[in-house]
N, C-alpha and C positions, 0 to 999 in steps of 0.2 A: 476340545478338550472333554473329558468323562468329566460328569459333573459327583463330585462325592457328596454321599450323602451323611450328613450331621448324625450325631448321636444322642441325643436328649431325654430326656428323662419328661413324661408326661404323664400325670397324677391320673387321670381318667384313664390310661391304656396301663399304667404301670402293673406288673406282672412279679408282684411279691410273693416268696412261696411259705415266708415263714418270717418273723422278728430276726431267726438266727434261721435260717433252715438246714437240715443236715446236707441240701446239693448247692442252691444256690440262692443269693441273696434278694439279686437285683437280676432283671433283662431289661436291656435297654432297650429301647424301641427305634427301627431304623427309620429316620421320617427327613423330609425335603425342606421340612420348616426349622430354622435355624432359633435360637430360643428368642432372639428380639423378637421373632416374628410371631410366636408364642404367647410371651409377655406382652406383646403391644395389641392381641386381634382379642377384643371383645367375647367374641362367642367363643375361642378356644381356654380364655380363659373362665369363662362360665360354664364350661362342660368340666372343668378339672373340678371346680367346684361339686358341679352334679353327681361325677365320680369320687365325692366324698361322702355326699348322701348316699349314693349307691350300697354302700358300706353299712349303712343302718342293716339288721339282724333282725325280724320280726321272729313272735315266738309259737305262730301256727303252727309249724312243722318245723320245729328247731332242732331236732334229735334224728339225724338218720335219713334227714328230709321225711319223716312220718309222725312225729313222735312232739308232743307238747312236755316243756320242762315241766308241767302239773306231776306227768305220770313218771316222775320222780321223788314225790313225795307223796304224802299220805291224800291227797285230791285224787287221784287217778290211779289206776289201772290201763298200761297199754294191750289191746288186744292180738295186736300183729304180731307173730311167731319169731320173724323177721329182724325186726326194730332190734339194736342192740342198746335201750332204754333200761332192757333189766339186768344189765350190766351193771347198770350205778347200784340199782336194786338191792342187788345181792353181792355189794363192796367187790363185785371184781372189775375195779377200774385204778388205775394209776397213772405214774408219769409216762407210760411208752403209751398206755391207753387210757383215754378219758372221753366218751360220746358226747360229753358235753363242754367240751375246749371248746375258748373264743381266743386263746390266746396269739396264732396265730392270724386269723382276718381282724381282729379287735391293734393289732399293734400294723397289722399293712394298712386299718384305714389310718391309723396315728400318722403313719408314714406320708401316705397320700397326702393328711393335712398340713402335714409340716412344711412338704414340698410347694403348695400350694403359697403359701403363708409366705414361703421365700420366693415364689416364684410371682404370684399376683401384687403388684405396686401400683397403685394405682393412677400414680406418676406416668406410667408407662403406654400404660392401656389407650390405644388409637378411637376416640369416640368424635373425629371429624364426620364421620357419615351421619350423624344426627344432630348434627352445630345449623341444620335449615331450621330445625323448630326447635325453638330455644327451652321447653314446654317439655319435651320430651330427653334432649340433651341434659335439661336439669335431672331429670329421673333417673336418668344412665347413670350418670357422676353421682347421687345418691346412691345407684344401686352397687356401683363397683364399692365404695366406700362402705357398705353396709357389708360385703362378702366375705372383709377380712374377721370380722365378727361372728359371722355365721358358720366359718371355720373354727375358729376358738371354740366357740361352744359344742361343735360336734367332735372335737380333738377331746374336751372335756368329758363329755357327758364316753365314749368309748374308754376313756382314762377311768370314770367312777364303773361302768363293767367293768374292767381288769380289778381292781382294789377291792371288790364288795367279793370276790373269786380268788384273790391271791394275796389282798396284803398287799404290803408296800411292793412297787414294780417299778422299774426303769422309765425314767422321766427326760425325755429328752422334749426338743421345740425345733431340731434342726431334721433333714433326711440325716442316715446315718452311714458310712464307709465301713467296709467291709469290719474293716480293724477296727473302727468304734464299734461295732456292735460282740466283735470278740474281747474286748475289756468291758462290757457294759456291768455295771453294778443294779442293785436293786435300791433306791430312794426309802429312807424309811416311811411309814406309813402316815406321820405327821406331817412331812410334807408332801406328799402325794394329795392330802390331804386339801392340807391349806393350797398347793396348785390349784386344783380342781375349783376350790370355793373362789379363789383370786381371780380365775376365769368367767366363773360364770359370774360375780362382781362385773368386771368387764362389759361383759358381752350383756348384761340387763342393760347398762349405761347405754348402749350405741344401737341394740336392734330393736326394731319398731313390734308396738302393742299389735299389732294385724297386718295382716296381706291380703291384696284383694283375692277374689275366690278363687281365681284361678292360681294359686299359690299357695293352698293347704298342704301343710305337711314342713313348712322351711321352720329354722329355728326363730322365735319373738322372744321378747323380754321375758314376757313368762314363763316359757321354757328354761330357761336359762334360771329365773329364781325358782322352780320347784327342781329341776336340778338339785342347788343347793338344798332345800329341804331334804330333800332323799338322801343326800350326801351326810348332811349334818345330821340325820337323823343316824342314820347307820355309825357315824361316830360318833354318839353321845349313849348307843346301845351297847348289854355287858361283852359281848363279842373283841370286839378293842380294845375293850378295858380291862382286859381280865387272862393275862396272859400267862397264867397257873393252868389254862388247858396243854399246855404248852411245855409243862416243867422242865427246865434244863436245855431247852433251846439255845445256843448261842448269841444268836440276836432277836430278841424279844417288840428291837424298834422295830423291823421290818412287820409284826403282825400286831400289834399293841399301842397304841398311844401312850404317853408317858403319863404320868400319876400324877391325877391334876385335880381338879374340880367338876365333878361329873355337875351335878348344879348347873353349870354354868355352861358347861356343854349341854345340857338337855335345855338350858333356857337360849344357847346359839340355834341350838334344831326350832324350838318353836317360835322364834323369831324369824325364822327363814320362811316358815310355813306361814307365818302371818303377812309377811312380806307379798306374797302370791296372792292373797285371799284381799287384801286392802289396794291391791294395785289397780289404780284408778283409770277408768277406760277400756280396760281389758274384755268387759263382757260376760265375765265368767259366770256361768251360773249351772245348778243340774240340771240336768236332762230331765224333762217329767217324762222319758219312756226308758225304765232300764233294760229292757228288751232288743229295743231298734239301737243304743247308745253302742252296741258292739254289731250291728250289720248293719249302718249306714257312716257317713262324716258329714253329713249334713243337715241343713234343715233345723229341728230342737235338740238334735244330739251336739250341732258343734259345736254351743257354750259351754258343753262340759268340758272339751277337750283341749288340751294344752299344748301337747305335741305327740303326732301321729305319724307313722308310716301309712300311705297313700299306694294301694298294689293296682296293677292292671287287674281286670273285670277276669275271674278262675272259678271254676268248682274242683279243685284241687285237695281244698281243705274237705270237701263236701264227700269227695271221694272216697278220702281215709275216715270220716268222720259219722256217716249217716249211719243209721243203724242197717245192722247185718241182711234183715227181712227186705230190704226196699232195692231196687234193683243196683247194682253196680256200688252199693254202702259195704265198706268195711269195720266200721264198730271204732276204730282208733282209739280215741282218749275214752274211758269211759269212767266217770265217777265211780267214789267209793264209798260205803256204808259210811265212812267215818267221818264224809266231808257232810253227807246227807245230814247225821246225826248231828250237825253244828248248825245248822237250819232250826230258829226256836220254835214251836209253838205258842201262838197267838189265844190265850184266855178269853182277854176282854180289850178294849180301845186302848187301854192302860197300863193291863198285866201280857208279860209274856217269861213263859217257863224252859227251859230246858229240856229238848227229846230223851224220853227215857224208856227203854225197851223193858224195865220191869212194871211201867206202867201201864195196867190191861187196857185201859180207854186209847192210848197212843198204840204202844202193839198193835191194836185191832181193825186203826183207821190211821196207819203211821205217815199219810201225805194229808192228813185232813188238818185245819186250820194252821200250818205251817207260812212260816217267813214266804210272802209270796216272791222272793227272790230265787227259791228254790226252785218253784217252778219256770222261774224263767232264765234258769241255767242248767237245769238235769234236766233228763225227760227219763220217767219213772214205768213203770207199767203199769199198761192202760190210762196213757194222758194220750191226745192224740200229737200223730205226727204226720205233717206235710210234705212228702219228701217222692220225689221221680213218678209225679202222675197221681197218686197215693195219698189218699188222704184217709188214719185209720186208727187205730188204738195201737199202740207198740204191745206185744206179745214177752216180755219176759219169764214166763212161766215155762217149765218142759213141756216138749210139740210145740211152742209158739212159733210164729212165724221171725222169731226177733232174739232164740233164745239156744243155748247149747243142744243139742250136739253138732249143730247147723257151723262150720268154719268160719273163724275170728268171730262168731259171737260173742255178745257182752260175758265176762267172766265176775261181775259184781251186780248187775239185775239194773242195770244202771247206763243209758247212755248222755250223750253230750248233745244240750239244747244251746249254750252260750257261745258267742260268734255264727253259729251253724243257719245258715241261708236256706229255711226250710223250703222255698218257694222253687228252689234249684229241682230241675228236673235231669237227672243224669244218663237217663234211659238216651235223650235225643238232645242233651246238652244243650238245654234251654235254661233261661233265669240266670245266669252264672253272676256272681255277686263280686262288688269292687270293697276287697276285705281292706280294712284299715284295721291295722296291730297300735294299741293306743301304748305311747310311754308315760304321758302325764294324762292324770285328768283331776279335776276338782274333789273329787268323791277323797281319792286318796290324800290330797293337801289339807281338807277338814282333818282324818284321820291322822296325818303326820302332826297335824297340830293339838289334837286332842292328847293322843300319846305322850308327847313330852311336856307339856304342860303338866299330866298328871302326876310326871316323873319329879317335878320341879317344883310346883306348885300346887298342889294336892288339892280342890276344894276348890280350886276356880272357878267362877261360872261358864267362862267360856270352855271346858271342856264338855259339859254338862251341850251348852248351844251348839255345838258343831257336832260332836257324838250325833247328836238329836236330829242336826239336817239331814245328815245322812241316812237316817232309819225314817224320816219321815217326807222321803221325794213322793212325788206322784206314783200310784201306783206299786209302793212297798207299806207307806204308814202303817209299822211298824210302834210297840210303845217305847216311849222313850227312855233316855237315862233314870233310874232313879238312885236313890241315895246310897251312897255307898263309902265302903274304906276305900284308899287309894289302891291296896289289893287287890279289891272288888273291882272298881274301876278298871284295874289294867286290865284283865282278863277280860272284860266284858269289851274293851276297846281291841282288842287282840282278837277276840271272835268278831267282829263287826267287821277286823282286817280281811280276816278266813272267809266270810262269806259273801261280804261287798267287794271283793278282791281276786273273788276265786279265779283259777287259771288264768291269770291275768300276769304270773311270772313271778309275782310276792312270795308266796309261803316257803320257796327253798331259799330263801334269802332270809326272812322274816323270823324264822325258828333257830335259824344260825345264829344270827345274830343276837337273839333272846337265851339260846344258849338251853335251847328247850329240844333238841335234835335228836338225844337219844331215846325218850319218847316219843318223838312223833316219827320221824323219818327211820327211827332204829325199830319205832314196833309195827308189827303185824299188820296190814289193809285188812278191812271186813267186804263182804256182798253180801246181797240178801238173797236168800231162796224163797220163793215164789212160787205157791201151790195156786194152782185154778180149782177151786169148791163148788163153782156153779158155774152161769153163763158169764156173769157178772163178779161174781164174788169170787175174794184169793186171802190168803193167809201168809204173813211176811216173817219168816225167821233169820236175824242175823247169823254168818258165819264169816270163823275165821277163810280170809284167799290165802295169804301166801305173806310167810314172813320176810320182810326186810332188814336190812345192817346197814347200821352207823358205826363208826369208829372216831373216835377225836380227829384225826389229822382230817377227817373228813369236814371238819369245819371252812377248812379252807381247801383251793384244788391246789392238786402239783402242780408247778411249773413244767412242762415235757420237757422228757428227757433231752429230746434233739434239738434241743435250743439251751439246754445246760452243756451239750457236747458242745458247740462253738462256743458260748460265751461263757467261759467257764468262771467267772467272778460274780455270777450268777450263785446266790444259795438257795440252795432246795426249803419248801414249806418243811416244819416239822412235822415227824415222823413218818413222812413219805420217804 
C-alpha cells in the first residue's frame, strides 16, 4: 500500500508569505515525518529553534539589500542610485510601498516562535541516545528546558521591533489560522509593552548569563534585560506619551500610553537599565578598542557585546561601502556633514566644545583635535584607508581618486569606516570579515540609564558616572560631563548617543521618540566641498546636499495595505 505523506508545519522550513499575505498565508511542507517524530527528535526541535534565530535581521544591508537605515536619517546619504532608500528621504513611501518595512518578516518570525513553543515539549523529546553519559544527558535535558525561553525572548524582540515602528500590533502566542488572521485586531500599545516586558522578565529568570564560546549569539539573561531596558526607555519617551501629534485619531490607545506618571515611567526605564549594569557574573565591560568592537565579536570586544548576530565570512558589506577609488568599491553609506559636525572638538583634557564652521580655527582644520570616534567611524579626505591591496590617503576633492564625477563617488565628501574591514582585498577576494551585527551593547545601556535618570532624578551622580564611562573608554578619553541644567545635560546625552551609536540603527528611532524628527529627518542634509590647494593642503566648506521630507504621520510606519486588505479588523496608523 502506498505510504501517505503527512502534511505538517515545521517552523524551520515554514514558508509564510506575510502576516496576512495577499495571496497565501501558509504553505505546509510535505514530509514523511509525523508530528510525533518531529517533536520527539532533539535535532529536529533544535533546528526549529535555529529557524527562529535565522529571522533576526542585521542592519548592514537593511534596505533593498545595499543600504543601512542610517541613510534614511541625517547620519548618511546612500550613493547607489538603484537603491530605494531615497523614497523614504523624499517622502515617497506609503502603505503600499515602504522600503524599510519589516511587518512581513517579523510576523513570520513570530509565527515560527509560536509554532516552536506549541510543538517543542521537553517531555516529548527523546533523549535516550544521551543516557549512556549522565553528564551529557543532564546537559541536553537542561538545554531542552532552556530552548523555550530563548524562543520567548526572540518573540519579544520581534514584537518590540514592530512596536517601535507601528505602536500597538496584534498579539498572539499561537500560530494563527487563516480565519484567525482575517479577524485579527491590534492590541493597545500598553498591552504590547506589558507583554514584551513580562516576556523579558520570564526569559531573564531562566536564561544563562553566558554560553560556551561556540554558542555566541544565543539569547542570554543580559539580552532579555537589555531588551526590557530599551523597551521601557521608548515607553517613557515623548512619542508614546504625546497623542496630540495625531489629534483626531479614533484609537489613540494604539499609538500612545494612557495618561500617567511620566516620572514613574522614566524610573522604570532607569531601573531596567540598572538591572543590566548590576547583573552579577555577566562579565560585561566596555571594550578597550572602539574600532575593533565593530569588526570582531571575540577577544577584548566580547565583554561589551550583550546580544549579537554572528554571520559567516563575507565581503558583501565591503563591496558596497569601500570608497569608490578602490577596486570594486561602491561607496554605499556615506556619512553626512551633519553627523561629522556632532563630534566635539577637544580643547583640553577637561574641556570640549561643539564644532563650529563659524570658528575660523575649526574651519581651517576641521578634523583636528576632534573626538577620536570621528576618525574611527568616518573616512575623511586625506585620511588613510587600506583596501583591495592598496593603503593610501582617500581623495574626495574634485579630480581625486574617490571623488565625483566617478560613478557612485561620495556625494558628502566622506566614506564609512565603522564596521568596514579595511584589510579586505576585493580584487582577489581575500581577507573577508566575519561581521557581527550588535543588537545590544553595554555603552547603550549606560546611556539609557543616564537619559532616564536625567528625566526623573536630574542631578543624580549616576548620570555623570555612566555618561563619563562611555566617554572615558580607552582610546576615546573625551572630557567628562560638566555641571549643567537638566536641559543642558539632556542635550549632551542625546549628542553622546548620536556619536557613540552612529550607524547602529538608533538614530531613526531616537529622533522619533524624542519627537525632533521634523528638524532632523525633515531637514536638508549637508556634505563638504574639498578644494586641493597644495600637495597636502586643502580647504573645506560645507554645502547643502539635498532636502529631506518628514511629515507627522511618519512618526510611525503604516501597516502594509496588503495586510489591511485581508485582516480587515486592523486599523491603519494615523494620517496614512
